[in-house]
FIKOLBA-569611 format. One line per field, with one value per residue (C-alpha): y negated, x, z negated. Coordinates in nm, 3 decimals. Layout:
BEGIN
py = (Y / ...)
px = (X / ...)
pz = (Z / ...)
//
This chain:
BEGIN
py = (-20.636 / -20.365 / -20.380 / -20.759 / -20.731 / -20.453 / -20.650 / -20.962 / -20.763 / -20.614 / -20.957 / -21.083 / -21.304 / -21.373 / -21.442 / -21.489 / -21.182 / -21.315 / -21.227 / -21.486 / -21.452 / -21.528 / -21.835 / -21.968 / -21.914 / -22.095 / -22.376 / -22.470 / -22.676 / -22.846 / -22.961 / -23.072 / -23.287 / -23.439 / -23.517 / -23.697 / -23.921 / -24.013 / -24.252 / -24.641 / -24.822 / -25.185 / -25.253 / -25.589 / -25.426 / -25.202 / -25.505 / -25.704 / -25.412 / -25.340 / -25.701 / -25.671 / -25.343 / -25.463 / -25.755 / -25.531 / -25.288 / -25.554 / -25.672 / -25.323 / -25.267 / -25.577 / -25.462 / -25.113 / -25.261 / -25.497 / -25.210 / -25.017 / -25.311 / -25.330 / -25.350 / -25.014 / -24.843 / -24.724 / -24.517 / -24.316 / -23.993 / -23.972 / -24.325 / -24.292 / -23.974 / -24.155 / -24.431 / -24.227 / -23.944 / -24.073 / -24.446 / -24.438 / -24.084 / -23.973 / -23.610 / -23.336 / -23.041 / -22.839 / -23.076 / -22.887 / -22.931 / -22.951 / -22.978 / -23.357 / -23.316 / -23.360 / -23.374 / -23.690 / -23.519 / -23.640 / -23.320 / -23.344 / -23.707 / -23.643 / -23.421 / -23.730 / -23.984 / -24.069 / -24.125 / -24.458 / -24.702 / -24.706 / -24.367 / -24.500 / -24.789 / -24.547 / -24.331 / -24.630 / -24.760 / -24.428 / -24.414 / -24.756 / -24.668 / -24.351 / -24.533 / -24.798 / -24.554 / -24.287 / -24.492 / -24.868 / -24.914 / -24.632 / -24.606 / -24.936 / -24.844 / -24.532 / -24.648 / -24.664 / -24.975 / -24.932 / -24.930 / -24.557 / -24.315 / -23.963 / -23.683 / -23.323 / -23.043 / -22.708 / -22.416 / -22.307 / -21.954 / -21.852 / -21.957 / -22.019 / -22.382 / -22.659 / -22.895 / -23.244 / -23.385 / -23.675 / -23.835 / -23.623 / -23.752 / -23.470 / -23.657 / -23.996 / -24.085 / -24.104 / -24.195 / -24.440 / -24.808 / -24.824 / -24.504 / -24.671 / -24.971 / -24.749 / -24.546 / -24.877 / -24.934 / -24.623 / -24.786 / -24.719 / -24.896 / -25.180 / -25.033 / -24.706 / -24.568 / -24.311 / -24.011 / -23.822 / -23.471 / -23.302 / -22.950 / -22.958 / -22.736 / -22.486 / -22.291 / -22.225 / -22.120 / -21.888 / -21.727 / -21.688 / -21.494 / -21.283 / -21.212 / -21.151 / -21.339 / -21.356 / -21.650 / -21.875 / -21.763 / -21.840 / -22.188 / -22.268 / -22.121 / -22.328 / -22.644 / -22.699 / -22.890 / -22.614 / -22.814 / -22.932 / -22.572 / -22.450 / -22.720 / -22.605 / -22.253 / -22.322 / -22.588 / -22.406 / -22.717 / -22.777 / -22.907 / -23.234 / -23.308 / -23.249 / -23.563 / -23.691 / -23.577 / -23.228 / -23.196 / -23.314 / -23.031 / -22.781 / -22.889 / -22.833 / -22.489 / -22.396 / -22.477 / -22.377 / -22.020 / -21.999 / -22.078 / -21.841 / -22.114 / -22.003 / -22.148 / -22.339 / -22.483 / -22.583 / -22.736 / -22.945 / -23.053 / -23.155 / -23.275 / -23.033 / -22.764 / -22.429 / -22.247 / -22.460 / -22.409 / -22.031 / -22.037 / -22.220 / -21.959 / -21.663 / -21.813 / -21.871 / -21.504 / -21.377 / -21.542 / -21.506 / -21.136 / -21.119 / -21.382 / -21.180 / -20.857 / -21.026 / -21.158 / -20.813 / -20.640 / -20.886 / -20.828 / -20.448 / -20.462 / -20.677 / -20.419 / -20.129 / -20.274 / -20.549 / -20.802 / -20.973 / -21.087 / -21.336 / -21.262 / -21.277 / -21.047 / -21.296 / -21.126 / -21.283 / -21.048 / -21.053 / -20.838 / -21.044 / -20.872 / -20.583 / -20.796 / -20.756 / -21.131 / -21.259 / -21.593 / -21.441 / -21.181 / -21.433 / -21.660 / -21.365 / -21.289 / -21.642 / -21.611 / -21.283 / -21.463 / -21.782 / -21.695 / -21.513 / -21.806 / -22.082 / -21.891 / -21.807 / -22.170 / -22.268 / -22.020 / -22.163 / -22.513 / -22.391 / -22.218 / -22.538 / -22.746 / -22.512 / -22.532 / -22.904 / -22.963 / -22.746 / -22.923 / -23.274 / -23.234 / -23.234 / -23.578 / -23.859 / -24.233 / -24.565 / -24.721 / -24.854 / -24.597 / -24.587 / -24.695 / -24.448 / -24.544 / -24.896 / -24.950 / -24.929 / -24.628 / -24.464 / -24.116 / -23.886 / -23.858 / -23.676 / -23.500 / -23.715 / -23.588 / -23.303 / -23.334 / -23.035 / -22.967 / -23.284 / -23.349 / -23.696 / -23.786 / -24.113 / -24.175 / -24.443 / -24.651 / -24.582 / -24.201 / -24.200 / -24.079 / -23.812 / -23.674 / -23.694 / -23.460 / -23.235 / -23.212 / -23.118 / -22.855 / -22.691 / -22.703 / -22.556 / -22.274 / -22.153 / -21.907 / -21.813 / -21.711 / -21.544 / -21.889 / -22.216 / -22.404 / -22.778 / -23.076 / -23.438 / -23.666 / -24.041 / -24.309 / -24.631 / -24.877 / -24.723 / -24.408 / -24.538 / -24.671 / -24.350 / -24.154 / -24.383 / -24.445 / -24.090 / -24.014 / -23.771)
px = (13.548 / 13.503 / 13.875 / 13.847 / 13.539 / 13.695 / 14.024 / 13.820 / 13.615 / 13.937 / 14.077 / 13.754 / 13.665 / 13.339 / 13.384 / 13.156 / 13.122 / 13.371 / 13.724 / 13.980 / 13.891 / 13.525 / 13.627 / 13.849 / 13.576 / 13.319 / 13.567 / 13.638 / 13.330 / 13.386 / 13.737 / 13.629 / 13.355 / 13.605 / 13.845 / 13.570 / 13.465 / 13.818 / 13.889 / 13.893 / 14.219 / 14.277 / 14.570 / 14.631 / 14.722 / 14.979 / 15.114 / 15.173 / 15.345 / 15.552 / 15.684 / 15.758 / 15.942 / 16.148 / 16.268 / 16.370 / 16.532 / 16.749 / 16.854 / 16.935 / 17.139 / 17.358 / 17.409 / 17.524 / 17.762 / 17.903 / 17.957 / 18.128 / 18.343 / 18.255 / 17.969 / 17.849 / 17.527 / 17.366 / 17.116 / 17.398 / 17.483 / 17.824 / 17.917 / 17.781 / 17.981 / 18.294 / 18.238 / 18.144 / 18.393 / 18.690 / 18.704 / 18.542 / 18.666 / 18.362 / 18.389 / 18.292 / 18.292 / 17.964 / 17.866 / 17.751 / 17.917 / 17.739 / 17.837 / 17.909 / 18.113 / 18.029 / 17.656 / 17.483 / 17.143 / 16.933 / 16.986 / 17.366 / 17.375 / 17.183 / 17.470 / 17.700 / 17.445 / 17.633 / 17.961 / 17.873 / 17.569 / 17.589 / 17.409 / 17.090 / 17.095 / 17.122 / 16.839 / 16.616 / 16.702 / 16.616 / 16.277 / 16.188 / 16.299 / 16.085 / 15.776 / 15.819 / 15.885 / 15.635 / 15.338 / 15.358 / 15.459 / 15.285 / 14.946 / 14.802 / 14.882 / 14.682 / 14.340 / 14.042 / 13.833 / 13.657 / 13.980 / 13.927 / 14.230 / 14.176 / 14.410 / 14.416 / 14.361 / 14.528 / 14.644 / 14.994 / 14.990 / 15.237 / 15.046 / 14.682 / 14.705 / 14.552 / 14.778 / 14.742 / 14.915 / 14.900 / 14.931 / 15.023 / 14.815 / 14.923 / 15.233 / 15.086 / 15.253 / 15.048 / 15.322 / 15.605 / 15.605 / 15.435 / 15.221 / 14.918 / 14.945 / 14.955 / 14.656 / 14.464 / 14.463 / 14.238 / 13.901 / 13.528 / 13.300 / 13.089 / 12.796 / 12.992 / 13.226 / 13.509 / 13.480 / 13.795 / 13.766 / 14.094 / 14.137 / 14.320 / 14.630 / 14.450 / 14.766 / 14.857 / 14.495 / 14.516 / 14.848 / 14.713 / 14.424 / 14.632 / 14.893 / 14.640 / 14.870 / 14.686 / 14.883 / 14.818 / 14.459 / 14.387 / 14.540 / 14.310 / 14.008 / 14.082 / 14.126 / 14.484 / 14.712 / 14.908 / 15.229 / 15.225 / 15.161 / 15.458 / 15.672 / 15.582 / 15.680 / 16.020 / 16.121 / 15.972 / 15.795 / 15.429 / 15.202 / 15.143 / 15.518 / 15.589 / 15.740 / 15.670 / 16.010 / 15.955 / 15.626 / 15.792 / 16.056 / 15.774 / 15.581 / 15.886 / 15.932 / 15.560 / 15.571 / 15.928 / 15.852 / 15.583 / 15.844 / 16.099 / 16.326 / 16.673 / 16.857 / 17.082 / 16.778 / 16.612 / 16.931 / 16.960 / 16.603 / 16.615 / 16.972 / 17.060 / 17.331 / 17.263 / 17.292 / 17.013 / 16.792 / 16.847 / 16.746 / 16.416 / 16.334 / 16.423 / 16.208 / 15.920 / 15.920 / 15.963 / 15.628 / 15.450 / 15.506 / 15.214 / 15.379 / 15.705 / 15.527 / 15.340 / 15.663 / 15.826 / 15.514 / 15.482 / 15.843 / 15.793 / 15.476 / 15.653 / 15.931 / 15.680 / 15.439 / 15.644 / 15.381 / 15.191 / 14.825 / 14.588 / 14.275 / 14.066 / 14.294 / 14.512 / 14.849 / 15.189 / 15.451 / 15.780 / 16.030 / 16.315 / 16.253 / 16.455 / 16.731 / 17.101 / 17.139 / 17.119 / 16.970 / 16.693 / 16.622 / 16.595 / 16.380 / 16.145 / 16.133 / 16.018 / 15.757 / 15.625 / 15.558 / 15.423 / 15.220 / 14.930 / 14.901 / 14.915 / 14.698 / 14.430 / 14.418 / 14.377 / 14.094 / 13.914 / 13.938 / 13.816 / 13.506 / 13.420 / 13.458 / 13.223 / 12.952 / 12.984 / 12.950 / 12.636 / 12.482 / 12.563 / 12.347 / 12.045 / 12.136 / 11.974 / 12.010 / 11.889 / 12.216 / 12.445 / 12.729 / 13.025 / 13.020 / 12.916 / 12.990 / 13.076 / 12.743 / 12.653 / 12.431 / 12.257 / 12.386 / 12.451 / 12.788 / 13.058 / 13.382 / 13.657 / 13.984 / 14.158 / 14.507 / 14.647 / 14.398 / 14.198 / 13.883 / 13.746 / 13.394 / 13.267 / 12.915 / 12.649 / 12.719 / 12.367 / 12.424 / 12.798 / 12.766 / 12.503 / 12.734 / 13.034 / 12.855 / 12.761 / 13.135 / 13.236 / 12.960 / 13.038 / 13.426 / 13.408 / 13.163 / 13.221 / 13.482 / 13.479 / 13.820 / 13.886 / 13.979 / 13.782 / 13.821 / 13.827 / 13.786 / 13.858 / 13.623 / 13.653 / 13.468 / 13.607 / 13.615 / 13.950 / 14.148 / 14.361 / 14.081 / 13.880 / 14.182 / 14.198 / 13.820 / 13.751 / 13.390 / 13.278)
pz = (-13.746 / -14.013 / -14.102 / -14.147 / -14.375 / -14.578 / -14.618 / -14.723 / -14.980 / -15.120 / -15.169 / -15.334 / -15.033 / -14.853 / -14.483 / -14.180 / -13.955 / -13.705 / -13.582 / -13.472 / -13.105 / -13.181 / -13.387 / -13.099 / -12.842 / -13.050 / -13.132 / -12.765 / -12.697 / -13.029 / -12.941 / -12.591 / -12.747 / -12.989 / -12.709 / -12.514 / -12.803 / -12.920 / -13.205 / -13.194 / -13.234 / -13.338 / -13.107 / -13.274 / -13.596 / -13.408 / -13.208 / -13.527 / -13.701 / -13.393 / -13.403 / -13.769 / -13.740 / -13.447 / -13.641 / -13.939 / -13.702 / -13.541 / -13.885 / -13.987 / -13.670 / -13.751 / -14.109 / -13.991 / -13.738 / -14.013 / -14.254 / -13.962 / -13.882 / -13.514 / -13.261 / -13.121 / -13.013 / -13.331 / -13.146 / -12.970 / -13.169 / -13.017 / -13.091 / -13.436 / -13.491 / -13.380 / -13.623 / -13.925 / -13.904 / -13.710 / -13.802 / -14.144 / -14.219 / -14.416 / -14.517 / -14.264 / -14.508 / -14.444 / -14.156 / -13.849 / -13.513 / -13.173 / -12.814 / -12.850 / -13.168 / -13.541 / -13.589 / -13.702 / -13.756 / -14.049 / -14.241 / -14.204 / -14.290 / -14.611 / -14.722 / -14.731 / -14.841 / -15.156 / -14.977 / -14.825 / -14.824 / -14.445 / -14.441 / -14.597 / -14.351 / -14.064 / -14.186 / -14.229 / -13.881 / -13.726 / -13.910 / -13.787 / -13.432 / -13.446 / -13.558 / -13.281 / -12.998 / -13.099 / -13.216 / -13.214 / -12.855 / -12.668 / -12.857 / -12.753 / -12.389 / -12.409 / -12.523 / -12.283 / -12.201 / -12.524 / -12.717 / -12.795 / -12.803 / -12.659 / -12.759 / -12.625 / -12.878 / -12.833 / -13.038 / -13.152 / -13.022 / -13.295 / -13.606 / -13.476 / -13.605 / -13.398 / -13.215 / -13.060 / -12.753 / -12.510 / -12.757 / -13.059 / -13.351 / -13.589 / -13.704 / -13.780 / -14.106 / -14.419 / -14.673 / -14.680 / -14.643 / -14.302 / -14.293 / -14.442 / -14.214 / -13.907 / -14.023 / -14.097 / -13.720 / -13.667 / -13.720 / -13.693 / -13.458 / -13.595 / -13.798 / -13.857 / -14.107 / -14.095 / -14.330 / -14.413 / -14.575 / -14.666 / -14.807 / -15.140 / -15.144 / -14.912 / -14.819 / -15.185 / -15.260 / -14.957 / -15.066 / -15.431 / -15.282 / -15.030 / -15.285 / -15.564 / -15.793 / -16.124 / -16.268 / -15.970 / -15.939 / -16.299 / -16.257 / -15.967 / -16.143 / -16.456 / -16.249 / -16.353 / -16.123 / -15.966 / -15.921 / -16.290 / -16.389 / -16.186 / -16.333 / -16.676 / -16.587 / -16.430 / -16.687 / -16.978 / -17.102 / -17.201 / -16.923 / -17.110 / -17.117 / -16.742 / -16.576 / -16.233 / -16.103 / -16.253 / -16.075 / -15.745 / -15.785 / -15.861 / -15.561 / -15.338 / -15.491 / -15.435 / -15.070 / -15.017 / -15.125 / -14.852 / -14.603 / -14.741 / -14.868 / -14.982 / -15.285 / -15.045 / -14.865 / -15.184 / -15.320 / -15.002 / -15.018 / -15.385 / -15.403 / -15.676 / -15.718 / -15.548 / -15.882 / -16.023 / -15.721 / -15.738 / -16.099 / -16.015 / -15.747 / -15.978 / -16.261 / -16.009 / -15.891 / -16.246 / -16.338 / -16.009 / -15.954 / -15.720 / -15.478 / -15.501 / -15.418 / -15.132 / -14.970 / -14.988 / -14.852 / -14.556 / -14.462 / -14.482 / -14.274 / -14.008 / -13.992 / -13.965 / -13.706 / -13.538 / -13.629 / -13.920 / -13.911 / -14.068 / -14.266 / -13.947 / -13.749 / -13.558 / -13.494 / -13.448 / -13.295 / -13.477 / -13.272 / -13.429 / -13.764 / -13.617 / -13.478 / -13.580 / -13.547 / -13.907 / -13.816 / -13.600 / -13.875 / -14.157 / -13.946 / -13.875 / -14.251 / -14.317 / -14.043 / -14.188 / -14.510 / -14.393 / -14.077 / -14.257 / -14.488 / -14.234 / -13.984 / -14.239 / -14.358 / -13.994 / -13.948 / -14.242 / -14.103 / -13.759 / -13.908 / -14.094 / -13.779 / -13.589 / -13.860 / -13.899 / -13.525 / -13.541 / -13.833 / -13.728 / -13.418 / -13.652 / -13.784 / -13.583 / -13.658 / -13.535 / -13.649 / -13.382 / -13.317 / -13.081 / -12.713 / -12.442 / -12.080 / -12.192 / -12.379 / -12.745 / -12.807 / -13.106 / -13.215 / -13.504 / -13.673 / -13.482 / -13.548 / -13.386 / -13.521 / -13.715 / -13.851 / -14.029 / -14.321 / -14.260 / -14.067 / -13.968 / -13.873 / -13.742 / -13.857 / -13.895 / -14.209 / -14.355 / -14.339 / -14.420 / -14.786 / -14.696 / -14.412 / -14.645 / -14.884 / -14.598 / -14.503 / -14.859 / -14.885 / -14.553 / -14.589 / -14.944 / -14.862 / -14.511 / -14.641 / -15.013 / -15.144 / -15.478 / -15.603 / -15.565 / -15.234 / -15.296 / -15.057 / -15.116 / -14.918 / -14.871 / -14.667 / -14.525 / -14.236 / -14.125 / -14.162 / -14.449 / -14.650 / -14.600 / -14.750 / -15.042 / -15.125 / -15.254 / -15.353 / -15.615)
//
C-alpha cells in the first residue's frame, strides 16, 4: 500500500488507501446487486427495428447478388471469397489468407473498398446481420416477466476492466444509423428516469498523468479539446482553423498511440499513405516527449520484470515481451503501454461505483420505482449498468437531477489525478435520451 501511495504522490494524484484487490472485493456486492435489478427493455421497439433491418438486409442481399452476377450465400465467407477473388478478380495484393482461402474479413475488404461498390454493400449487409443476430432477435427473449434484462458482470483478468455476458451489453452500439434506436429501447420504469454519467476521455487523462506529459496536462488543465489540440500540433495549424476531418485524424492518433499503433496500422485505419501516417506519429512524439518516454519506459519495465502494473498495483504478466516471435513480442509491447492506462481507468470507475452504491442507500423516496417480485415498490436510485467508462442509474423522477449531480461529484473526486477528471451527465426516459440530454 505504501508503494501505491508513494507512486500516486509522485504523479501528483490523490487516491483512496486501497489496492486493486481491496477494490475488487468491495465491488463484488455492488455488481451482484446490479445484476439482480437489471434494466428494463421495450421489446416492441426492438421488434419493429428487427423487422425494418431484415427488410433492408434482404434488399442488400439481392443487390450484392446482382452485382456479382449470380445467386450465392452472401453470409458464407468461402462462397464470398470465390465470387470476389476468382469470378470478379478483385486484387488480392496484401489480402491475408486463411485455412479456407483468401480472407473476406472486414479489415481485408476495407483494403479493396475502392475497387468495386460491392464491397460497401457487403460491409453494410454484415453490419445489419450483426445487429439482428446479436441484439434485435435475442434480447427480447432474455427479459424476465417484468421486461427487465439481467446481464452478468465479470472482470477481464488481463486488463482489470469490467465485462458483461449473457448477454453482453458492453458492445451495444451508440453511433451509426441504428445505435440510437437500439439504445432507446433501454428504458426507465414509469415514474423513473435513467441517468447516464460518462467519463470524458479518461484514458487520455490517465496517460497524461502517468507519463507526466506537460503538453497534454496543460491542455486538460486549460480546458482545451485534446483532439483539436493534437490536430493543431500534427497539422501545424491554429486551433481555430482545425477542420472536423483533421480532428478525426488526431483522435485516431491520440488513441492509437495508447495501443502502440504502427504507421501501417494508422494508414489502414485512416485510409492514408503509410508515409503520411508515419509523419503524424513522429510529429506527435516530437511534441509529446512525455508520452514517448512513457512508452519506452513501460516496454523496458516489462522486459525487466516480466509484467506491468496499474496505479493501484494490478499486475499483468507479459512473458511474451521476451519472445523471439515478432508478432508475440510486438503484441506484448502494445500491452505494456496500454494495460496500465486501461487498468487505472477501470480502477477509477470501480472506486466511483463503490462510493455511489454506498451513498445511494441514503436516498429514500416515495416515488414509484422499478418492480420487485412482480410488484411496484418504493426505493432509492440504483446503479443498473456499466459500459466501459459509463455508469447508468435508474432513479425516481423527482430526485433524478439531485442524483445526477451526486454522480458527477463522486466520479470526478473519488480519484484526483494531476489533471481534471470530467464527467458528462444526462437524464432521460431511455438510454439514448439520457446520453443526449446533458445537464450542466
